[in-house]
Structure formats: C-alpha cells, structure tokens
N, C-alpha and C positions, 0 to 999 in steps of 0.2 A: 256174199254176193249182192251187188246192187240190183234192185228190182226197179226198172225205169218206168216212167210214164210212157206207155206205148201209143196211146191215142187219147184224144179228148172227145167227149160226147156233148153234143148240143141237144138239149131237151127243149122242144118247142111246143107251145100250146096250139100252133097251127102248122103242122108238118108240111102241108102242100105249099104254103106261102114261104116258109123257110127254104125248102128245097128249090123252089123257083128262083128266089132271091140269090141263093148261093150259086146256082147255075149261071144266071144272067150276069151277076156282079163279078164273080171270081173264076168262072169257067169250070166249076166243080162238076163231076159226073157221079153223083151218089148212086150206088148199086146195092141191091139186097145183099146182106152179109149175115150168114147164120140163120136168120129167120126173115120172112118176107117184109115184116114191118120195121126192120132195123136196117138202115142204109149206111154204107161206108163210102166216103170219098177219100181215095188213096192219094198220097202226096206224089206218087209216080216218079220217085227219084229226085224230085225237087227238094230244096231245104224245107224242113218241117216234119210234121207227123200226120198220120191218118186222122180223119175226123168222122165220128159216128153221128148220125142224125136219127133222132127218135122222138116220138110223141111224149111230151111231159106227162108223167104219171100223177103229178099233183096240180097240173094246170098252169104252173109258173114257168117262165123261161129261165134257164140257167145252163151253165156249162160245167162239166165234171171231168177232171183228169182221171184216167184209168191206168192203174198200175198192173203190169203183167207179173204174175207170180207163178212159180213152178208147181205149187201145191196149194190149191185154194183152201182146203180144209185147214191146213197148217197155218196159212196166212190169217184166216179168220180167228183161229185160236190165239195167235200172236197179237192180233188187234185187241181182243178182250183182255189178255194178260197184261197188255201195256196201257190200259185205261181207255181204250176206244170202245165203240159200240157197233154192233151189227144192226143196221137199220133196214136192210132188205136181205133176207137170207139167200143162200146159194140157189141159183136158178140156172136152167139149161139154156144156152145160146145156140142150140142146134149144132150145125157144123163148126161153129166158132168156139165151142167149149163151154165152160161154166163161168158164172160171174156172181158178184155180190156187191152191195153198197154198204159203206161203213162211214162213221164219223170219227175223227180223232178226238182227244180229250177237250179240244177247244171248239168242237162242233163243225169242223171243216168236212164237207162231204167229199168222199173219194170212191171211185169204183175199183174193184179188184177183178181181174180176169185171168183164168187159167186157160190159156189158148192151146188149141190143138195145133199140130204142125204137119206139114207135108214136106217131103224131100223133092226138090225140083230137079229134073234131069237136065241140068245145064252143063254137065261135064265136071262141075265143081261140087256137086252134091249139096247145094245151098238148101237151107231150111227156111221155110216161110211160115209166119204165124197165121193162124186163123182158119185153116182148112184141115179136114180129116183125111 
C-alpha cells in the first residue's frame, strides 16, 4: 500500500509573521489542529494538499513533507530497518493522532503521522483524516 504525502509543514522561526504573510498573500486561513500551537491551512477542495504551520524547533526555517502511515510504530521500525534514523521520537498530536520525524539514509528530513479519522455523516460515510 502506498503511503502518500498527506500534508507539508512549514517550520517558521517567526510564526506570527509567517501566518500573517500566508493569510495576506495567499488567502490561507490557518486554524488550530490537534494542539493550539499547530495550525493547519486546508486546501478546501482546491488542487494541492493541506499545510501545517508551526514554530521551528531548531530556529531555522524549513518545510517538511509528512507521510500518513496506518501504524506509526511499525513505520518507525521500518525506517530503522531500512537504514533511516528516528530524529524525533513518537509524540502525541492531540486530536490529530501521533507523529515522528525521521531522516532517510541520505539525511532527508520527513515527518510521519498516524492520523485519527472520523466518519462524516454526509450520506456516503466519508472518512476524514485528523479528528478523533
């Protein structure tokens, strides 16, 4: 089963400036997601993927693709078994599920997320990522 990039995260050393810029420049509406200090700007049906905004933990600006996995612990074990490294162990994302940061053997930083789902009562029983 292919595990896709579900969203990208923008890690900013100045979260307020980045949020204001994205709102004014691109019309984004970042809202708290999982925890109050993690914001998500949904693509709202337009082409593209959702984007998370967060304060950079190392003070440097960067973007990180996040791969949705069905079992975070199994994915982390597979990372290590295939020559990657866990650089930030499993942590709780509140209502959004669990996550981890890894690097591949070449040093590329990636996020892993085991998202919780909810069934939406739209008559089709659609499942949506990110909510308990």
